[in-house]
Each structure stands twice: as C-alpha cells, then as structure tokens.
N, C-alpha and C positions, 0 to 999 in steps of 0.2 A: 206808494209809501203810506203807511197807516199813521194816523195821529191819535194821541191819547187825549180824549175830551173829558176825562174824569174831572168833575167839578166845574165844567164849562157850562155856564147858564145861558149861553147864546142860542141854544136850540139848534146848533150846527148850521146856522145860516151864513157863516163866514163873515168877512169884513163888510161893514156898512158905513155910510158917512155919519151915522148917528150912534152915539154912545148910549148904553143902558142908563136910564135915570133911576136913582134910588131915593127913597124918602124915609125920614125918621120922625115919628110923631112923639111929642113930649110937652112938658110944661117948663122945661129949662130954658133960660134966656141965654142964647148962644149968639156968636157973631161969626161972619164968614171968616174962615181960616182957623176957627177953633176945632179941636178934636174931641169926639165923643169916645170915651174909653170905658173899659170894664172896671169893676170895683165899686161903683156907686150902689146905693140901695136900689133893689129891683122894684118896679111898680107892681109886679105880679107875684104869684106863688107865695113863698114864705118871707118875702121882702128882705132877704139877706143880701150881702154884697154880691152883686151880679157877676157871674162867671162869663156871661155873654152880653153883647149888645146886639140890637136888632134893627133891621131895615127891611123895606118892602119895595118891590117894583110896581106896586099899585098905590095910588093915592088913597083909596078907600081904606086899606089896611093901616096906612099911616094916620088917617083921621081917627080910626079906632084907637090907635096907640096914644094919640094926644088926648082924646076924650076920656080914656080910662087911666091915664097917668095920675099918680098921687101928687098932691101938692096944691098950693093956692095960686100958682102962676097962671099966666095966660096960656091957652092951648096953642101950640105952634107946630108947624110942619116944616122941616128942613130938607133941602136937597143935600145929599151926602155922597161921598165917594169912599168906597172901602179901600183901605190901604193894604189889605191882605186877603186871604181866602175867606169865602163865605160858604155856608152850608144851609140846607133846608132847616127851618125851625121845626123841631119834632112835635111841638104842641099843635101845630097846624097841618101836619103832613102824615097823619096816621091813617088807619083804615077808613075813618070817617071822611077824610079829605084827600083822597089819592090824587097825586099829581101836583100838589101845592098850588091850588087855585088862587090863593091870596098872594102868591109869589113873595112869601115872607121868609127871611133868612136871618141867620145869626152868625156872629164872629167873635173871636177873642182879640182881633186886631182892631185898632182905632178906625173910626170913620171921620173923614174931613168934611166939615160943613162948607159947602160951596154956594149956598143960596138959601132963601126962605120963600115958601109959597105964601103969598100974602092974601090971596082970595081963595077960599074953599068953603064948601057947604057942609055944615055939621049934620050929624044924624038927628032925627027927631028925638026930643027929650025923653019920651016914653020908651024909645028903642034903647037909648043909652042906659036908662034906669033898669030895663029888663036885662041887659047884658051885665051890668054891675051886680044885680040880684043873682043872676046865674053863676057868676064868678064867686060870689060870697057863699052860695049853696055848695059849690064844689069844695071850697075851703073848709066849710063846716063838716063835709063828708070825708075830709082827709085826703081828697084827691088833689095832689100837688102837681105843679108844673114839672114837665120833664127837664126843663132847663135848670131846676134846682138840684139835680142829681150830680 
C-alpha cells in the first residue's frame, strides 16, 4: 500500500515518541495558549499585513526572527504548534539554499503558543547589524520578499 507523503515534514521516518518542535521568534508578548495569526504587519519585506506566519524547526532561525523583528519589545522565542498545513518558506528555499537547511516554514493557519524558550544565546551584535544592513540593501534595490506576493 502506498502512502501520500506530500507536505509531510517527518522525512519519512514514521512514528517516533517525539513530536517535532517548532519555534517562532518575535518581539510580541504572548502567553501559553495564545494563537499567532496572519494579518499583522510583517517584520520583513514591504511591512504590509502579513499573508503568512512563520516558524522554524531550528532554534537558530527563530533567534534570527526575534533579533530582526521590528518593535521595541523584548526578543522572545516561543514553542509553537501549527494548527494546519505548513510549507517551505520560499525566501529561504530557492537555488541558494536547496533543501531548506534552516527548516523554515510558513502557513496561513494559526500557531498555538505552547511554551517559551527562556534561555538562548543571541548572535554577536556585529553579525545582527550586518544582517540588518543586508536586508536594507535588498529593500533599496527593490528586491522584495517572495512572501509579499
């Protein structure tokens, strides 16, 4: 019997006693049980109302999300559970990054906050500045996020 694994992010490993952990980096102050939903102003691209929300299976990608998030709040990393389908984030899975090494995904369905990572190590300040400068340069060149389309 064949199974359709389209959209299955388990890598075909079958059942395990461990669920996939997903992270969401932000400056929003959320509580366990809250839902992250589409429609808020995006932290990236053209800063319009976001059509997608994002999560990652790697802590490092979530840390970048928190560090690059717009706003004055404290940087936070939440553990989240998707409530619907997730797909690869096209900004991070093109020819430059085949195979989605950051394990970054997007969805139009809410994520439920199930916890917060309270201890994590930020990137060096000069590395964050370089990333922000690179994103600003892309914006000046008119290179927009694929998630704005």
